[in-house]
Phi, psi and omega in degrees: 000328185280320185263339183301316179299337181273350186263039186302338178255008183235114176299143176249121182246094181293142180224134176208159177290143179307318184273009179293137182234174180096169182293136172235138180278353183305316182301319175299318179294325177294325177287324186278327188231123186290344182270002174269111184284167174302149183286133174267125175252143181230150182273324181205176183300320180297318178296319176299309182298321181291332182258357179303319178301322177292320176301315179297316182299318179299319181292319180295332182276353180300119180298147181303329180290341178275354183267011180234154171297145171296152180300144175285135179249000000 
C-alpha cells in the first residue's frame, strides 16, 4: 500500500499461491492503480517457475499510458 502509488512507471504483477487465504489488499490496489496487473495464482513451485516468463511478458506489455493515474475530474 505504501510503495505501489509511487511506482507509476513500474508495473506491479501480484503473485500468490492458489490456496492462499485471508484478506488481501491487492484487489483494492488493482482498482485504484492501473499499473497493478491481475493476480497470477500458482498451484506449486513448478507451476510458478514455469509461468514467471509469462507474468513478466504481461508486465512488459503494459502500455505507458496505463502506468499513470487517470486525470482527476
